[in-house]
Steps between C-alpha positions, in 0.01 A plus 500: 500500500875492572612619848840663437560519867482123531847370607509264197418775254762727664753225441394456141522875445845512644623212281351660179669832578834322568481318159415821322791682652745213425390478135508876455122505412441732799748779527523680833526878476848641560628841613827644365713751687768742380699776666560814289680828573357853459816686449362859512275418791748327739268210520485127423165346412378148545277410204260208513348332187225242548499375142253766386573829669821663637506740786748670729434358849780674698720810456819485707684833569876467463792731566613707794481863379140618466607824319719321241408262228729195547398303198421131570635340191603130502306221675546130545354221710715245689492147354297378803244779467544623855674829416500774247793736434478854369770742361439863587686679226554845632733580789788719612664389281433126532185299476368249754382135488196423728386153620130450577293207630233384254279402800501842661653732230710650780872597458741234642829654400685747273846542344664768293590413142642706210364793305142444370464126569254338257414137411591210726450128567607233747706199392339165580839345515682737738218695667673824423323800346637679198398855430625725218588868579360687206665838584244690302611843590875435509781535247373313192847382404600334835439122555258432783454182716297208609452475883508158653296482820444235771127529538494331838729751670421780252870563442662599174802272458634614166459737202589361157597758249322448164390756236350839462143526634415136573116467516338170419624181681397144562651172637515172318247230588770297691605808697869481392524800260374857524444691176478872474502753210666840499282744303755765401800277432291231328635199684375170636670377820510147650588478867579170676270508810748291700830676414333844474723565191413594139545193281408641169412830328333554165502815294140484380540758215791301345331170567177610328706625200685176487176300487376722210835444315464121528724475805815586300597799715751414776400582848773642730570290808536652842554318825311711753515219760881576525451872537541656834287811474574606852872501422468698184681836481337824389647465152340158450161623620540807270569267206184301575293813535645642177416174314138510637468865404614441147272203442136631541325163488234474236351192651442670847399170674248543784415154611626141486318172586636137482288232340362238748725230347814721569625485144422851393444857615277755336600873500270805442685710250314821588686722255479252216135394518579132536562216739835321470516123565841407644628138482675448836716206383628688202478836680377685192179648344293208352199698390368853461125545557352830372245654751297802555655836611697513816511138617567545872437187722494138404367194680453133403227261629630230728423232241716691242220537248426870512724809507326824601658831408388849591526761232537816708481753220197334339300445822464140389602152605611221261453125550749273325467129442860383563433167324401676184735796568209725396301781661144361535327806666557866555278657766429867567558579865248690699701818485832644395853385595505116536766394755559161670381141462421227753376152408268273701661173602226300324594652160146659454544870550745789455476801732616825344591813696392812311649834621252755356599863432512785747229469750347186336464209747726208451345175396542125481358342182421131513546321170377139425792327330281250321260747348743788469238732647500767768253372755516745787679810650573600857597866582756616758730786566687710243775357283451122538844336448662185649267206531531151647269202505442368849261199518188321388245419771186291476198722545273409797 
């Protein structure tokens, strides 16, 4: 009879396990962690998924006014994973950016931003944080801004004027360009993260029409990098406002995400039930992908294979194979009003925040990208919104 406690047998057992791990025959269990906001609860939840079941393991109260709902909206994790940043949308009148430690989930600093700050991300090239100011309750014809913040000192160093109601925003893989879309004026903006100036602007309604017309429609050029918005007179601002008021974007872009190779960006055209593919070299629409109703947020797996789109009005999530340029799965979410998307860094799972309606709890649905199936749901506070993937950790 074998004695497994014998030193030689222990050594053999260790070597066998090592070989199995190296060859992938034995796969160690892993835990996945995401942060997600509960906008109508003034909470942020930490959700853990162990590969089979998802659960909320911590609820973090946020905000400073107990009697007022301050609306945690946008959330992002620092590139080193040590900090998370949160935009509190409501204020008097401005919103606030908060910095937290991922180790303790305690506040480390704050700074005031613009009106209703929303999505944000940190540039890996400059270390600066870029946050769009959505201005949800403001004048729907007045261009809003992108706040540029030093996340070390928590100081806003510049506001860059863009379009009307900028919402979705993401930074290129090399950290050199920030992309944002203005929902009401229907524009895509490219900001240089070093010069902090707009380099290019694209009218998405016109660009989509030009693609459908075989690219024969001329696109007007506008050098926004040379514009000094701060020096504009009231008449110039009024002209810009009048133009935005007359336009009424049909596209209504709500999100933008660059591809991992940095060659394209994909835009959720919420009002047009499609995703627009933009070729960054040509700076024009290169494809139009029909979706479910109300495409809202878009994310791409790190390996560039899958694009995941939430269909807010359909309470569904679509998975697209970008090599085939085809939707390969459409999943019913656990409840109504699908919202945000976060991808695991190993390309295996998509985490979907689902708002719910009224007093329904918010939720995070976990979708297996390979099978296209909903595998688990974690519940949290009301109106789940912004979501960010934090880390993968080997289970004990």
